N, C-alpha and C positions, 0 to 999 in steps of 0.2 A: 504494500500500500504506500502511496505517496501523499505528501502533505503540502498545504499552502497556508500561509499566514498573512493577514492584512490588518492594518490599523485604519479605521474609518473615522476621520475627524467629523465632529458634529456641530462645531461652532457653538451657538447658544442653546441648541436643542438638548433637552434632558435625555440622557441615554435610556432611561426607563420608558419614556414616551416613544422614542424611536423603536425600541424592541417591541412595545405593545402594538405599534403600527405594523411591524413585520409579522407579528402573530396573526393579525387580520389578513395580511396579504397571502400568507402561506397556510391559512386555515384548512385548506383542502389536502394538505400534505401530512404525512406521518411525522409527528413532532414529539419532542420531549421538552418540557419547560423547566427542567432543573438548571438553575444558574444561567438564565438567559433563554435562548431558543436554539434548539438543535433540530434541523430538518434532515430526515433520514430517507435516503433513496436506495434503490437496489445497487447502484454503482459506488455509493459512498455516503458521506454526511457532511454537513456544514453546521458549525456552532457559532453563535454570536452572543457576546455578553458585554456588559459595561465594564470598562477598566476601573480598577480601584484607585488608580493614581493619576489618570489623565482624563480629559473630557473627550474620550473616544470610545468607539465600540471595537472590541477585538473580534476578529473573524478567523476561525480555524476550520479548515476543510481537509478531508481525507477521502481519497478515491483510489481506484486501481492504477491510474496513471497521474503524473503531475499535471498534465493538461486538463484532465477531468476535475482534479481538485481545484485548479485555478478557475475553471468554468463554474463550479459550485460557489466559490467565493464571489466571483463576478456576478452571479445571479442575485446574490443577497445585496451586493453593493448597488447594482442597478435598481433593485426593488426599493432600497432605502432612498435613493435619489428621487424616486417618484413620489414618495410619501412625506418627504421632509419639506 
């Protein structure tokens, strides 16, 4: 399995609000809400959570290939840009 990591800056938006909006966007997906939001797919997963030290959301993805992991992270980043 391959990993991807991203830091998503939020500006003035509260990370909890941003994650709540992502929960709505991905409500049709298999998810886990422990410590943020984890979206689970057949080829891997992507987990987003608020940073404890910075005004950002941390995004971690794992998939069969590095490209697939990057695509999962990109999916969340794109969704976040549409709801912010």
